[in-house]
C-alpha positions in Angstrom: 0.7 -10.2 21.7 -1.3 -12.4 24.1 -2.8 -9.3 25.6 -3.8 -7.9 22.2 -5.7 -11.0 21.2 -7.2 -11.6 24.7 -9.3 -8.5 23.8 -10.9 -10.6 21.0 -12.2 -12.9 23.7 -14.2 -10.0 25.1 -15.5 -9.3 21.6 -16.6 -12.9 21.2 -18.3 -12.7 24.6 -20.3 -9.7 23.3 -21.3 -11.5 20.2 -21.7 -15.1 21.4 -22.7 -14.6 25.1 -20.1 -17.0 26.4 -17.0 -16.5 28.5 -14.2 -17.4 26.2 -11.5 -15.1 27.6 -9.6 -17.8 29.4 -9.3 -19.9 26.3 -7.5 -17.1 24.5 -4.9 -16.9 27.2 -3.4 -20.1 26.0 -2.9 -18.9 22.4 0.2 -16.9 21.4 -0.8 -14.9 18.4 1.9 -14.5 16.4 -9.5 -18.3 -7.4 -8.5 -17.5 -9.9 -5.2 -16.3 -9.0 -2.7 -19.1 -8.9 -1.0 -21.3 -11.5 0.0 -24.6 -10.1 2.3 -25.6 -13.1 5.6 -27.0 -12.0 8.6 -24.9 -12.6 11.6 -26.7 -14.2 15.0 -25.9 -15.3 13.6 -25.2 -18.7 10.7 -23.1 -17.5 9.2 -20.9 -20.2 9.9 -17.7 -18.3 13.6 -18.7 -18.0 13.5 -19.0 -14.2 15.8 -21.7 -12.8 15.1 -23.8 -9.8 17.3 -22.1 -7.1 20.2 -23.8 -5.6 19.3 -22.8 -2.0 16.9 -24.8 0.1 14.6 -23.5 2.9 15.5 -24.8 6.3 11.9 -25.4 7.5 12.5 -29.0 8.5 15.0 -27.9 11.1 12.3 -25.8 12.6 10.0 -28.8 12.9 7.7 -27.8 10.0 6.3 -30.2 7.4 6.5 -29.2 3.8 2.8 -28.3 3.8 3.1 -26.2 6.9 6.1 -24.4 5.3 4.1 -23.7 2.1 1.3 -22.3 4.2 3.8 -20.1 6.0 5.3 -18.8 2.8 1.8 -18.0 1.4 0.8 -16.2 4.6 3.8 -13.9 4.5 4.3 -13.3 0.8 0.7 -13.2 -0.6 -2.5 -11.7 0.5 -3.6 -15.1 1.7 -3.8 -18.6 0.3 -6.6 -19.5 -2.0 -8.2 -23.0 -1.6 -5.9 -25.6 -2.9 -2.9 -23.3 -3.2 -0.9 -25.0 -0.5 -1.1 -28.2 -2.5 -0.1 -26.4 -5.6 3.0 -24.9 -4.0 4.1 -28.2 -2.5 3.7 -29.9 -5.9 5.7 -27.2 -7.6 8.3 -27.0 -4.9 8.6 -24.2 -2.4 11.9 -22.8 -3.7 10.6 -22.9 -7.3 7.4 -21.0 -6.3 9.5 -18.5 -4.5 11.8 -18.0 -7.5 8.7 -17.5 -9.7 7.3 -14.9 -7.4 10.7 -13.1 -7.2 10.7 -12.9 -11.0 7.2 -11.3 -11.0 6.6 -12.1 -14.7 3.5 -14.3 -14.5 0.8 -13.1 -17.0 -2.3 -11.7 -15.3 -4.8 -12.7 -17.9 -7.7 -12.9 -15.4 -6.8 -9.6 -13.7 -6.5 -7.5 -16.9 -10.2 -7.6 -17.8 -11.1 -6.6 -14.3 -8.9 -3.5 -14.6 -9.9 -2.6 -18.2 -13.1 -0.9 -17.0 -11.0 1.8 -15.2 -10.0 4.2 -17.9 -8.1 6.6 -15.7 -5.5 4.0 -14.6 -3.2 4.6 -17.7 -3.4 8.4 -17.8 -0.2 10.4 -17.6 0.2 12.9 -14.8 -0.3 15.7 -17.3 -3.6 14.1 -18.6 -4.8 13.7 -15.0 -4.1 17.3 -14.2 -6.0 18.4 -17.2 -9.0 16.0 -16.8 -9.4 15.8 -13.0 -8.9 19.3 -11.6 -9.2 19.9 -7.9 -12.5 21.5 -6.7 -11.0 24.9 -5.9 -9.2 25.0 -9.2 -12.5 24.4 -11.1 -14.1 27.2 -9.2 -11.3 29.6 -10.1 -11.6 28.5 -13.8 -15.4 29.1 -13.7 -15.0 32.5 -12.1 -12.4 33.5 -14.7 -14.7 32.4 -17.5 -17.6 34.4 -16.0 -19.7 31.3 -15.3 -20.1 32.0 -11.6 -19.5 34.9 -9.3 -16.9 34.5 -6.6 -19.5 35.3 -3.9 -22.2 33.0 -5.2 -21.3 30.2 -2.9 -22.2 32.4 0.0 -25.7 33.2 -1.3 -27.0 30.0 -2.9 -25.0 26.9 -2.3 -27.3 24.6 -4.4 -27.2 26.9 -7.4 -23.4 27.2 -7.0 -22.9 23.4 -7.0 -25.2 23.0 -10.0 -23.3 25.7 -11.9 -20.0 24.0 -11.2 -21.4 20.7 -12.2 -22.6 22.1 -15.5 -19.4 23.9 -16.1 -17.4 20.7 -15.6 -19.6 18.8 -18.0 -19.3 21.5 -20.6 -15.5 21.5 -20.4 -15.2 17.7 -20.3 -13.8 17.7 -16.8 -14.3 15.0 -14.2 -14.5 15.1 -10.3 -11.2 14.2 -8.7 -12.9 11.7 -6.4 -13.8 9.6 -9.5 -10.0 9.3 -10.2 -9.4 8.2 -6.6 -12.3 5.7 -6.7 -10.8 4.0 -9.7 -7.4 3.9 -8.0 -8.8 2.4 -4.8 -10.7 -0.3 -6.9 -7.5 -1.3 -8.7 -5.7 -1.8 -5.4 -8.4 -4.2 -4.2 -8.4 -6.1 -7.5 -4.7 -6.4 -7.9 -4.3 -7.7 -4.3 -7.1 -10.2 -4.7 -6.3 -11.5 -8.2 -2.8 -10.8 -9.3 -0.7 -14.0 -9.8 2.4 -11.9 -9.0 1.4 -11.7 -5.3 4.9 -11.0 -3.9 5.1 -7.9 -6.2 1.8 -6.6 -4.9 2.8 -7.2 -1.3 6.1 -5.4 -1.9 4.4 -2.6 -3.7 2.3 -2.1 -0.6 5.4 -2.3 1.6 7.4 0.3 -0.4 4.4 2.7 -0.8 4.1 2.7 2.9 7.8 3.2 3.3 7.9 6.1 0.8 4.5 7.3 2.0 2.5 10.1 0.3 -1.0 11.0 1.1 -4.2 12.1 -0.6 -4.8 14.4 2.3 -2.2 16.8 0.9 -4.0 18.3 -2.0 -1.0 19.4 -4.1 0.2 15.8 -4.5 -3.1 13.9 -4.5 -3.7 13.7 -8.2 -0.2 12.4 -8.9 -0.4 9.4 -6.5 -1.9 6.9 -8.9 1.0 7.3 -11.3 3.4 7.3 -8.3 2.3 3.8 -7.4 2.0 2.6 -11.1 5.3 4.0 -12.5 7.6 4.4 -9.5 6.7 1.9 -6.8 5.3 -1.2 -8.5 8.0 -1.6 -11.3 10.8 -1.2 -8.8 9.3 -3.1 -5.8 11.8 -5.9 -6.3 14.6 -4.0 -7.9 17.5 -2.1 -6.2 16.8 0.2 -3.3 18.8 3.0 -4.9 16.5 2.9 -8.0 13.5 3.3 -5.7 15.1 6.1 -3.8 16.0 8.2 -6.8 12.7 7.7 -8.6 10.6 8.6 -5.6 12.7 11.7 -5.0 12.0 12.8 -8.6 8.3 12.0 -8.7 5.7 14.8 -8.6 3.8 13.1 -5.7 6.8 13.1 -3.4 8.1 16.5 -4.6 4.7 18.1 -3.6 4.1 15.9 -0.5 7.3 16.9 1.2 7.5 20.4 -0.4 10.9 20.0 -2.2 9.3 21.3 -5.4 9.5 24.8 -3.9 12.9 24.5 -2.3 15.4 26.9 -3.8 18.5 29.0 -3.0 17.7 32.4 -1.7 17.9 35.2 -4.2 21.0 37.4 -4.0 20.1 40.9 -2.9 18.6 43.0 -5.6 18.1 40.1 -8.1 14.7 39.5 -9.8 13.1 36.1 -9.6 13.1 35.7 -13.3 12.2 32.5 -15.2 10.4 30.7 -12.3 9.4 27.2 -13.4 8.1 24.2 -11.5 4.8 25.5 -10.2 1.9 23.1 -9.5 -0.3 22.0 -12.3 -3.6 23.8 -12.7 -5.5 26.5 -14.4 -3.7 29.7 -15.5 -5.0 31.8 -12.6 -4.0 29.1 -10.1 -0.5 28.7 -11.5 0.2 32.5 -11.7 -1.0 33.0 -8.1 1.2 30.2 -6.8 4.2 31.4 -8.9 3.8 34.8 -7.2 3.8 33.1 -3.8 6.9 31.1 -4.7 8.7 34.3 -5.7 7.7 35.9 -2.4 8.7 32.9 -0.2 11.6 31.6 -2.3 14.1 29.8 0.0 15.2 26.6 1.4 12.7 23.9 2.5 14.2 21.1 4.6 11.1 18.8 4.8 12.3 16.3 2.2 15.9 16.3 3.2 14.9 15.5 6.8 12.5 12.7 5.9 14.8 11.1 3.3 17.3 10.6 6.0 15.1 9.8 9.0 12.4 7.7 7.3 13.6 6.6 3.8 17.3 5.7 4.4 19.4 6.2 7.6 16.7 6.0 10.3 16.3 8.3 13.2 19.5 6.9 14.8 21.5 6.7 11.6 24.3 9.1 12.5 23.2 12.3 10.8 22.9 15.8 12.3 20.7 18.8 11.8 23.6 20.4 9.9 23.5 17.4 7.5 19.8 17.9 7.0 20.3 21.6 6.1 23.2 20.8 3.8 21.3 18.0 2.1 18.4 20.4 1.5 20.8 22.8 -0.2 22.1 19.9 -2.4 18.5 19.2 -3.5 17.4 22.8 -4.3 16.0 23.1 -7.8 14.5 19.6 -7.8 11.0 20.3 -8.9 8.1 19.4 -11.2 8.0 20.1 -14.9 5.1 22.5 -15.5 2.1 20.8 -17.0 0.7 23.9 -18.8 2.1 26.9 -20.6 1.3 29.4 -17.8 3.9 27.9 -15.5 6.7 27.4 -18.0 8.4 30.8 -17.7 11.9 30.4 -19.1 11.2 27.0 -20.6 9.1 28.7 -23.3 12.0 30.9 -24.3 14.6 28.2 -24.9 14.8 24.8 -26.6 15.5 21.6 -24.6 19.1 21.6 -25.8 19.6 25.2 -24.8 18.2 24.5 -21.3 20.4 21.5 -20.9 23.4 23.6 -21.8 22.4 25.9 -18.9 22.3 23.0 -16.5 18.6 22.3 -16.6 17.5 18.6 -16.6 14.1 17.5 -17.9 13.1 13.8 -17.4 9.4 13.1 -17.8 7.6 15.0 -15.1 10.8 15.9 -13.3 12.7 19.2 -13.8 16.0 20.3 -12.3 15.8 24.1 -12.4 19.4 25.3 -12.4 18.3 28.9 -11.7 17.0 27.8 -8.3 19.9 25.6 -7.3 22.3 26.6 -4.5 25.6 26.5 -6.2 27.7 27.0 -3.1 29.9 24.3 -1.4 28.1 21.8 0.8 29.2 19.0 3.2 26.9 16.1 4.0 27.9 13.1 6.2 31.5 14.1 5.6 31.2 14.2 1.8 32.1 17.5 0.2 30.2 18.8 -2.8 32.4 21.5 -4.4 30.9 24.9 -5.3 29.4 25.1 -8.8 27.6 21.8 -8.8 24.2 21.0 -10.2 21.8 18.1 -10.7 24.4 15.4 -10.4 25.2 16.3 -6.8 21.7 15.5 -5.8 22.0 12.1 -7.5 25.3 11.6 -5.7 23.8 12.4 -2.4 21.0 9.9 -2.9 23.5 7.3 -3.9 25.5 7.9 -0.7 22.3 7.6 1.4 21.2 4.4 -0.5 24.5 2.6 0.2 25.1 3.8 3.7 25.5 1.1 6.4 22.8 2.7 8.5 20.4 2.5 5.6 21.2 -1.2 5.1 20.3 -1.9 8.7 17.3 0.3 8.7 15.8 -1.3 5.6 16.7 -4.8 6.8 14.9 -4.3 10.1 11.9 -2.9 8.4 11.6 -5.8 6.0 12.1 -8.2 8.9 9.3 -6.5 10.9 7.0 -6.8 7.9 7.7 -10.5 7.1 9.1 -12.1 10.3 7.9 -10.6 13.5 7.2 -7.3 15.3 10.5 -7.7 17.1 12.8 -9.6 14.7 16.1 -11.2 15.9 19.2 -9.1 15.7 21.1 -12.0 14.1 18.6 -12.0 11.2 18.8 -8.2 10.7 22.6 -8.5 10.6 22.5 -11.1 7.8 20.0 -9.1 5.8 22.0 -5.8 6.2 25.2 -7.6 5.1 23.5 -8.8 2.0 22.1 -5.3 1.3 25.6 -3.8 1.4 27.3 -6.7 -0.6 24.6 -6.9 -3.3 24.2 -3.2 -4.0 20.8 -2.9 -2.2 19.3 -5.7 -4.4 15.9 -6.2 -2.8 15.5 -9.7 -4.2 18.8 -10.8 -2.7 17.9 -9.3 0.7 14.6 -11.2 0.6 16.3 -14.4 -0.3 18.7 -14.0 2.7 15.7 -13.5 4.9 13.6 -16.5 3.7 16.6 -18.9 3.7 17.5 -18.0 7.3 16.4 -20.3 10.2 14.9 -17.3 12.0 12.2 -16.9 9.3 10.9 -20.5 10.0 11.3 -20.6 13.7 8.2 -21.2 15.9 8.7 -17.7 17.2 7.9 -16.3 13.7 5.2 -18.7 12.4 1.8 -17.0 12.7 3.3 -14.3 14.8 2.2 -11.3 12.7 -1.2 -9.6 12.9 -3.1 -8.9 9.7 -3.8 -5.4 8.9 -7.4 -4.6 7.9 -6.5 -4.7 4.2 -4.7 -8.1 4.6 -7.7 -9.4 6.5 -10.3 -8.3 4.0 -8.4 -9.5 0.9 -7.2 -12.6 2.6 -10.8 -13.5 3.5 -12.1 -13.0 0.0 -9.2 -15.1 -1.4 -9.8 -17.9 1.1 -13.4 -18.1 0.1 -12.8 -17.9 -3.6 -14.9 -14.7 -3.6 -15.8 -13.0 -6.9 -15.3 -9.2 -6.6 -17.7 -7.4 -9.0 -17.6 -4.1 -7.2 -14.3 -3.4 -5.3 -15.3 -0.2 -3.7 -17.5 -1.6 -0.9 -14.5 -3.7 0.2 -12.3 -0.6 0.2 -14.9 1.0 2.5 -14.8 -1.9 4.8 -11.0 -1.8 5.1 -11.3 1.9 5.9 -14.0 1.2 8.5 -11.7 -1.3 10.1 -9.0 1.4 10.5 -6.8 1.3 7.4 -7.9 4.0 4.9 -5.5 3.3 2.1 -3.6 6.3 0.6 -4.9 8.6 3.3 -2.4 8.1 6.1 -1.2 11.7 6.6 2.2 11.3 8.2 5.2 10.5 6.1 5.9 7.5 8.4 3.2 5.4 6.7 1.0 3.0 8.7 2.8 1.4 11.7 3.6 -2.3 11.1 2.9 -3.5 14.6 0.0 -5.7 15.8 -0.6 -3.3 18.7 -1.5 -0.5 16.3 -4.3 -2.6 14.7 -5.8 -4.3 17.7 -8.3 -2.9 20.2 -11.8 -3.8 21.3 -13.5 -1.6 18.7 -11.3 -2.8 15.8 -11.8 -6.4 16.7 -15.6 -6.0 16.8 -15.4 -4.4 13.3 -13.3 -7.4 12.1 -15.9 -9.8 13.4 -18.7 -7.8 11.8 -16.7 -7.9 8.5 -16.4 -11.6 8.6 -20.1 -12.1 9.2 -21.1 -9.6 6.5 -18.8 -11.2 3.9 -19.8 -14.8 4.6 -23.5 -14.0 4.8 -23.5 -12.1 1.5 -24.0 -8.7 3.0 -21.2 -6.9 1.2 -22.5 -5.4 -2.1 -20.5 -6.5 -5.2 -18.8 -9.5 -3.6 -20.2 -13.0 -4.3 -19.4 -16.0 -2.2 -20.6 -19.6 -2.9 -19.9 -21.5 0.3 -21.3 -24.8 -0.9 -19.2 -24.8 -4.0 -16.2 -23.9 -1.9 -16.7 -27.3 -0.1 -17.0 -29.1 -3.4 -20.8 -29.1 -3.3 -21.0 -30.8 0.0 -23.2 -29.4 2.8 -21.9 -30.4 6.2 -24.4 -32.4 8.4 -24.0 -30.3 11.5 -22.2 -27.3 12.9 -19.2 -29.3 14.2 -18.6 -30.9 10.8 -19.0 -27.5 9.2 -16.4 -25.9 11.5 -13.9 -28.6 10.7 -14.5 -28.6 7.0 -14.4 -24.8 6.5 -11.7 -24.4 9.1 -9.4 -26.6 7.0 -10.2 -24.6 3.8 -9.9 -21.1 5.4 -7.0 -21.9 7.8 -4.9 -24.5 5.9 -2.3 -26.4 7.9 -3.4 -24.9 11.3 -4.2 -26.9 14.4 -8.0 -26.4 14.6 -8.7 -28.0 17.9 -8.4 -24.9 20.0 -10.2 -22.8 17.4 -13.2 -25.2 17.3 -13.3 -25.3 21.0 -13.5 -21.5 21.2 -16.0 -21.1 18.5 -18.4 -23.9 19.2 -20.2 -22.2 22.1 -21.1 -19.2 19.8 -22.8 -21.5 17.3 -25.0 -22.9 20.0 -26.2 -19.4 21.0 -29.9 -19.3 20.0 -29.6 -15.5 19.6 -26.7 -15.6 17.1 -28.9 -14.7 14.1 -30.2 -11.6 15.8 -26.7 -10.6 16.8 -25.5 -11.0 13.2 -28.3 -8.7 12.1 -27.4 -6.1 14.8 -23.8 -6.3 13.8 -24.7 -5.7 10.1 -26.9 -2.8 11.0 -24.0 -1.2 13.0 -21.9 -1.1 9.8 -24.3 1.1 8.0 -24.1 -1.1 4.9 -26.2 0.2 2.1 -27.7 -2.0 -0.7 -27.9 -5.7 0.4 -27.3 -7.2 -3.0 -26.4 -10.9 -2.7 -27.8 -11.2 0.8 -28.8 -14.8 1.7 -32.5 -15.2 1.4 -34.3 -15.0 4.7 -36.1 -18.4 4.1 -32.9 -20.2 3.5 -32.1 -20.8 7.1 -29.5 -23.5 6.5 -27.5 -21.2 4.1 -27.7 -18.4 6.6 -26.4 -20.5 9.4 -23.5 -21.7 7.3 -22.7 -18.1 6.4 -22.7 -17.2 10.1 -20.4 -20.1 10.9 -17.9 -19.1 8.2 -18.1 -15.5 9.3 -17.2 -16.5 12.8 -14.1 -18.4 11.5 -13.0 -15.2 9.7 -13.5 -13.2 12.9 -11.7 -15.7 15.0 -8.3 -15.0 16.6 -6.6 -17.6 14.5 -7.6 -15.9 11.2 -6.2 -12.6 12.4 -2.7 -14.1 12.4 -0.5 -14.5 9.4 
């Protein structure tokens, strides 16, 4: 970890012109959003003060330092004054309130209300936001364009597609994604149920799906909204089953097409479960399914390796194949008449009597299920089974000892350190097994363990770009009027949310996020934010300091350091950053840094003639770009 953040010394040398590398060698790196009301035994939400106590004093932490540690790990960053509020409320009471995740988000709701796509069902999304290629096929079918027109006149082709979409009331898919990205930023910044948002991010990354896979992209907003967020603090088995049945996951890992091979000479009659789309799209893909009908092991492999048991969890390739057979027929309920096949010929009750299961967007197609005997992890599934054997398989995986250990370690890596103690993982895995995979109980075991509070854990994690950006806005009491520029900044710093292609999700290790280029981007971000150069984000630095303007740079470093880095020892940070502030060329370097980012539209930029405000912004930006702020 020292080596990682020593690189930041080089970055500061480039920006500040001073050799600070040696000073970094000594450091081991490890709003309107908070209600400070005290929780009591008769709290309105019914939450009781927990009987357990956090062992932070044994680790040498004060109550304020412990509150800052809690906030750094289980929120997207403390807001000014939040450490005081948590201490006043009681650390355990604040934690219980966050575990309950029932705080009203009155200030967040109006921010989200302008995004009309957020509440659409998957079926509505498929109808309103068709993929580009799908629109073209629809337009060709309707005789609006010729299939070869794109080769002759691209401008005319794009205009014809645009007009066709307007006439049909269709919207570009990118508009859906933009709304989705914006709500992510707003929820992280402003939700009072911060633990739920942090855990939503954790589980989305664990059960990763990606916009880069076209078939699943349009179903990802509902996947996070209906599957991940409501179950982020529930039981692991609930998450596992619901992700397995969601259209986003079924398409992402291809289980929607997995089926038992057809017996020789039998027609592929009554195919259902094709992707949503226009009639021509659906029929073409149905034909392809019939041609390629057979077993797909992608989901079965990843559900064992990445979602439950872990790569060393004790399963074999034979287990993967057998599990894939168990999960044949798990597909997506067609979202238009063209793909419904046999469904159009029978009532729901008649289909149920034939073994079909329809729940929301999920469909178990009994006609495509492998009805032979299977054996997975020593458990025998007798011949003739159906949907229930898939549920049983997922229950076995969810409660397996290897799963308990795999999930416990992953949670400990996220919230404790990149290399968590074995003793802590053992405790968490034991709770996982004894408490039926209750995520809340596993988190309680973790946060009441001495290992969570040890000096080896405090400030030992590196912030991801998203954590850095949202944490910076929260620490400055920033007002986000346009979330999308912040999303773009996070992407520029190396974390393009919802686009990570591999099913592993983003790595949760500091070494993944830190290199010379990424650290320079982080410093540029801090400078751009604090000097008002990010469109749609307003910062009032004087108001942040209760209307006081520090007399000099040293006083400003101390005052804003205490606000932005609560309960941290600022001596080393001030010593490292002071030489930069004395650099006469700093303003020019800030301008160069901003130009490198390619920022467009400089709304909210500090006026050129307000030199004092500009210098204050630079100072705060340097604090955000400092090594200490990269830690959580």
